[in-house]
C-alpha positions in Angstrom: 95.0 92.1 146.5 97.4 93.5 148.8 98.6 97.0 149.0 101.4 96.9 147.0 99.0 95.1 144.1 96.6 98.0 144.7 99.2 100.7 143.9 99.8 98.6 140.5 96.5 98.8 139.0 96.3 102.3 140.2 99.3 103.0 138.0 98.0 101.5 135.2 94.7 103.6 135.7 96.5 107.1 136.1 98.3 106.3 133.0 94.9 105.5 131.3 93.4 108.2 132.1 95.9 110.8 131.8 95.9 109.8 128.0 92.5 111.4 127.7 92.3 115.0 126.2 92.2 116.0 129.9 95.3 114.9 130.5 97.4 116.5 127.5 98.8 119.5 130.0 100.8 117.0 132.9 100.8 113.1 131.4 104.5 113.7 130.7 105.0 115.4 134.2 102.7 112.1 135.8 104.4 109.2 133.5 108.2 110.9 134.9 107.0 110.2 138.6 106.9 113.8 139.2 104.3 115.0 142.0 102.4 118.5 141.3 102.1 121.0 144.7 98.6 122.1 144.0 97.5 125.7 145.6 97.0 124.2 149.5 98.1 121.4 151.3 95.0 120.4 152.1 94.2 119.8 148.0 97.7 118.0 148.0 96.6 115.7 150.5 93.3 114.8 148.5 95.0 114.2 145.9 98.1 111.9 147.2 97.2 109.1 145.7 97.1 110.6 142.3 100.7 111.9 142.3 99.2 115.6 143.5 97.3 115.7 139.6 93.7 116.3 139.0 93.0 112.8 137.2 89.7 111.6 137.4 86.0 112.3 137.7 85.9 111.3 141.0 88.6 114.1 142.3 86.3 116.7 141.6 83.5 115.1 143.5 85.8 114.7 146.4 87.1 118.5 146.1 83.6 119.8 146.2 82.5 117.2 149.2 85.0 116.5 151.2 86.8 119.8 151.4 84.2 122.8 149.8 81.3 120.7 152.1 78.6 120.1 149.1 76.4 117.0 149.3 76.9 114.1 147.0 73.8 115.1 144.0 75.4 119.3 144.5 79.1 118.0 143.7 77.9 116.0 140.5 76.0 118.8 139.1 78.3 120.4 139.3 81.1 118.3 138.1 78.1 118.0 135.1 78.4 121.8 135.0 82.3 122.1 134.3 82.6 119.1 132.2 80.0 120.0 129.7 81.2 124.0 130.0 78.0 125.5 132.1 79.9 127.6 133.8 76.7 129.9 134.6 75.8 126.8 136.4 79.0 127.2 138.5 78.8 130.4 138.9 75.5 129.9 141.0 76.8 127.4 142.9 80.5 129.0 143.5 79.7 131.3 146.5 78.8 127.8 148.3 81.7 126.7 147.4 84.0 129.1 148.4 82.5 129.8 151.6 83.2 126.0 152.3 86.8 126.0 151.2 87.2 128.9 153.5 86.0 127.2 156.6 87.8 124.4 155.8 91.1 125.9 155.5 93.0 127.0 158.6 94.3 130.4 156.6 92.6 133.7 156.0 89.5 133.9 154.4 90.9 136.1 151.4 93.9 133.6 151.0 91.9 130.6 151.0 89.5 132.0 148.3 92.1 132.8 146.4 93.8 129.0 146.5 89.9 127.9 145.9 89.5 130.0 142.7 93.4 128.4 141.3 91.8 124.7 141.7 88.3 125.6 140.6 90.3 127.2 137.5 92.4 124.4 137.3 88.9 121.6 137.7 88.0 124.1 134.2 90.7 124.0 132.6 91.5 119.7 132.8 87.1 119.1 132.2 87.7 117.8 128.4 86.6 113.9 128.5 88.1 112.7 132.2 88.2 109.5 133.1 86.3 108.1 136.0 88.1 106.0 138.5 85.9 102.9 137.6 86.2 103.1 134.2 89.8 103.5 134.1 90.8 101.1 136.1 88.1 98.4 134.7 90.5 99.7 131.5 93.6 99.1 133.2 92.6 95.6 134.2 91.9 94.2 130.8 94.8 96.0 129.6 97.0 94.5 132.3 95.7 90.6 131.2 96.3 91.6 127.9 100.3 92.4 128.5 100.0 89.1 130.9 98.8 87.1 128.0 100.7 88.7 124.9 103.9 87.9 127.0 103.1 84.7 128.1 100.9 82.8 125.2 102.1 85.1 122.6 100.5 82.7 119.8 97.3 82.2 121.5 96.8 86.0 122.4 97.7 87.3 118.7 95.4 84.7 117.1 92.3 86.0 119.3 93.4 89.3 118.5 93.3 88.7 114.8 90.1 86.6 115.1 88.5 90.3 116.8 90.0 92.9 114.4 86.9 94.9 113.4 88.3 96.7 110.3 91.7 96.6 107.8 94.0 99.0 110.2 93.2 96.5 113.1 94.2 93.2 110.9 97.3 95.0 109.7 98.3 95.7 113.5 97.8 91.9 114.5 99.5 91.0 111.1 102.9 93.7 112.2 102.5 92.0 115.9 102.6 88.5 114.7 106.1 89.4 112.8 107.5 91.3 116.0 106.5 88.0 117.8 108.6 85.5 114.6 105.2 84.4 114.5 104.3 83.1 110.7 100.9 83.5 109.4 100.2 81.1 106.8 97.3 81.1 103.9 94.7 78.3 104.6 95.2 75.0 104.3 93.6 71.6 104.3 93.6 70.0 108.0 94.8 73.0 109.8 92.8 75.7 109.0 88.9 76.5 110.4 86.7 79.2 109.8 88.6 82.0 112.0 92.4 82.1 112.4 94.0 78.8 114.1 97.4 78.5 115.3 99.8 75.6 115.5 101.9 75.5 118.8 104.1 72.9 117.2 105.2 75.4 114.4 104.6 78.6 116.1 102.4 79.6 113.0 99.1 80.9 112.7 96.6 79.8 109.5 94.4 82.3 108.1 90.8 81.4 108.1 88.3 80.2 105.7 85.6 82.4 106.1 87.4 85.7 105.3 87.9 84.5 101.7 85.6 85.8 99.0 83.0 83.6 98.3 83.6 80.8 101.2 81.8 80.6 104.3 82.0 79.3 107.7 79.5 76.1 106.9 82.1 75.2 104.1 85.5 75.7 106.5 83.5 73.8 109.1 82.6 71.0 106.9 86.6 70.4 105.2 88.1 70.5 108.6 86.0 68.1 109.8 88.0 65.9 107.0 91.2 66.5 108.6 92.2 63.5 110.2 91.1 61.2 107.6 94.1 59.3 105.1 93.6 59.9 101.7 95.6 58.2 98.8 95.2 60.9 96.5 93.4 64.0 95.6 90.7 62.1 93.8 89.7 60.1 97.0 89.2 63.6 99.0 87.0 64.7 95.9 85.2 61.9 96.6 84.4 62.8 100.4 84.3 66.4 99.3 81.2 66.2 96.7 79.4 63.5 99.4 80.2 65.0 102.9 80.7 68.9 102.0 78.1 71.7 100.5 81.4 73.0 98.9 80.4 74.8 95.2 83.0 74.3 92.5 84.0 78.2 92.7 84.8 77.9 96.0 87.1 74.5 95.0 88.3 76.3 92.5 89.2 79.4 94.9 90.8 77.5 97.1 92.8 75.2 94.8 94.0 78.4 93.2 95.0 79.8 96.9 97.4 76.2 97.4 95.0 75.3 100.3 95.1 71.4 99.2 99.1 71.4 98.4 99.7 68.6 100.5 98.1 66.8 97.1 99.6 68.3 94.2 100.2 72.1 92.9 97.0 74.0 91.8 97.7 73.7 87.7 97.7 69.4 88.4 94.8 69.7 91.0 92.4 72.2 88.6 92.7 69.6 86.0 92.1 66.8 88.3 88.6 68.2 89.2 88.2 68.9 85.4 88.5 65.0 85.2 86.7 64.1 88.0 83.8 66.0 87.2 83.7 64.4 83.7 84.0 61.0 84.9 82.9 61.0 88.4 79.6 58.6 88.6 79.1 57.8 85.1 78.3 55.1 83.3 79.3 55.8 80.1 80.7 58.7 78.0 81.0 59.3 74.5 84.1 58.7 72.8 83.9 62.4 71.1 84.0 63.8 74.2 87.1 62.2 75.0 88.2 63.2 71.4 87.6 66.4 72.1 89.5 66.9 75.3 92.1 65.2 74.1 92.4 62.4 76.7 94.4 59.4 76.3 91.9 56.6 75.1 93.7 53.6 76.1 93.4 54.4 79.9 89.6 54.5 79.3 89.8 51.4 77.5 91.7 49.2 80.4 88.6 50.1 82.8 85.3 50.4 80.5 83.8 48.3 77.5 83.9 49.7 74.4 81.0 50.2 72.0 81.2 52.1 68.3 80.3 55.3 69.7 80.9 55.4 73.5 82.7 53.5 76.4 80.2 51.7 78.8 80.3 50.0 82.5 83.4 53.1 83.2 85.4 52.5 86.4 85.7 55.8 86.8 87.7 56.4 89.9 90.7 54.3 88.8 90.3 56.0 85.5 90.4 59.5 87.0 93.1 58.5 89.7 95.1 57.0 86.4 94.8 60.6 84.3 95.5 62.3 87.7 98.9 60.6 87.8 99.8 61.4 84.2 99.8 65.5 84.8 102.7 67.4 85.2 103.1 68.6 89.0 102.9 72.4 87.9 101.2 75.3 89.8 99.0 78.3 87.8 100.8 81.0 86.4 102.5 83.7 88.9 100.3 85.9 87.5 97.3 83.9 87.8 98.2 83.0 91.4 98.4 87.0 92.7 95.2 87.9 90.8 93.4 85.2 92.7 95.2 86.2 96.0 94.5 90.3 95.3 90.6 88.9 94.0 89.7 86.4 96.7 92.3 87.5 99.7 92.1 91.2 99.0 96.2 91.2 99.4 98.8 89.1 98.4 101.0 86.6 100.7 103.4 84.8 97.6 106.6 85.6 97.4 109.4 84.0 95.5 112.7 84.0 97.7 114.7 83.1 94.2 113.8 85.8 92.2 115.8 88.6 91.7 115.4 91.9 93.9 114.6 94.1 90.6 111.6 91.6 89.6 108.0 93.7 90.1 104.5 92.5 89.4 101.8 95.3 88.4 99.2 94.7 90.4 97.8 98.2 90.2 97.2 100.4 86.7 96.0 103.6 86.0 96.1 106.1 82.9 94.5 109.5 82.4 93.8 111.4 79.6 97.8 110.6 78.7 97.9 106.6 77.9 101.7 106.8 77.5 101.8 107.8 81.4 100.5 105.1 83.6 100.1 105.2 87.3 101.0 102.1 88.7 101.7 100.3 92.0 104.1 97.5 91.7 104.9 94.3 93.9 108.4 93.2 94.8 108.4 89.5 94.2 111.3 88.6 96.4 110.1 90.4 99.0 106.9 91.2 99.1 107.5 95.3 99.2 104.8 97.4 97.2 106.0 100.5 95.5 104.0 103.0 94.0 105.4 105.3 90.8 104.7 106.9 87.8 105.9 105.9 84.9 108.3 107.4 82.4 106.3 109.7 80.0 106.6 109.2 76.0 108.8 107.2 73.6 109.8 104.4 76.4 106.4 103.3 77.8 105.1 102.9 73.8 108.3 100.7 72.7 108.4 98.9 75.9 104.1 98.5 77.0 102.9 96.6 80.0 99.6 96.1 80.8 98.5 94.6 84.6 100.1 91.9 86.1 102.8 92.4 83.7 106.0 91.1 85.2 108.6 93.9 85.2 112.2 93.8 85.7 113.3 97.3 86.8 116.9 98.8 85.5 116.0 102.3 87.2 114.1 104.3 89.6 114.6 108.4 89.7 112.6 111.2 91.3 111.7 114.0 90.5 109.9 117.3 91.3 106.0 117.4 91.7 105.0 119.9 89.3 102.4 122.6 90.0 100.0 125.1 87.5 101.0 128.7 89.0 99.8 131.7 86.7 99.6 129.8 83.8 102.8 127.8 84.0 103.8 124.4 85.0 106.1 125.0 88.0 108.7 122.5 90.0 107.4 122.7 93.7 109.1 120.9 97.0 107.4 117.5 96.7 109.0 114.9 94.8 107.6 111.6 93.2 108.9 108.1 92.1 109.2 107.5 88.7 109.7 104.4 86.8 112.5 105.0 84.3 113.7 101.8 82.4 112.6 98.4 82.9 111.7 95.0 80.8 109.0 93.5 80.2 109.6 89.4 81.6 
């Protein structure tokens, strides 16, 4: 690196180190570019690369070795004593420190000793969890690289960030970063999603990974992704490959359908019905007539692709039968409530939004009651925007006349704020804190 580049990395390192607790007293001045004046010009010279501030652990050692004449091991022992607040060890070394500083300084002994004591006090005051220069520089290099990648490769950077999220807070931060960068995060989709988050540069989108879905795993994700380039004329053709080429079980398939993973083949309720027919007829050579009648299946379609006897259909062309049945199913989704319930259970959050919904339409996604069953505490999900609101419900007659339950859809007519009450000296008294109350609504 050239000198100018070194200085830039050092600037990053200084800022990084000043964010530690030891930098609380000076970080604003350092970041503002101010130069700190120390008790002597010798100390100013020692700390000139840090704008005169005591920032790194190495600065303590440099002071003790270069100015006070201590050996490397002696300086490190004193540094450790200061950092761990073992001031008795510092007291033992103090005479040698003062003598070394006085020998180095060109000022009278009394003045030099006072300067040294002032700086030692600065050392003690600044010793709380200081950063080492090499440690800080390493973090700064990582920070520089992350900033570079975030600026020039925002889609790939955000995808990597989400894949390395260790907890819910990290995942939320990654989602907020995507929103800031105008990157859309989409639910898992067939042909696009693997086990982890995957990005699509052509659409500037990120697809959520399958392995994070409850009951799913990386093996199933990879097996489904291996089918991505195949041409399927119908969902039935895909189901054949799923049953023969993947380890997916019925529950996992059901979950993915409800989350619209296979949306290119139709809506969720239709696809669930297709699976039902597939499980009934696939690879069957015969099927009882009573079973067909029980399910209300169109017998004419079965007759078309089978030989009929008195009690059963024989020599079934099951694939063609299933395809014809699926073509007769109305292309509809599962109910709004079932979709939201599935997302909460299997994703852990709600991604579904309905842009056509009015702003005062909400779904009850959490419902709690205490002793008073007519005064629930609820969480509402706004269908149009995805906003979440926690609120109390107006007590008494209003709820009795307009009851609702978990996953009910409400048309909210009025929210209001009320002061919270606290029991003081046996009386319920208003506090300064307010709470939101659902005052009027209609159950849709």
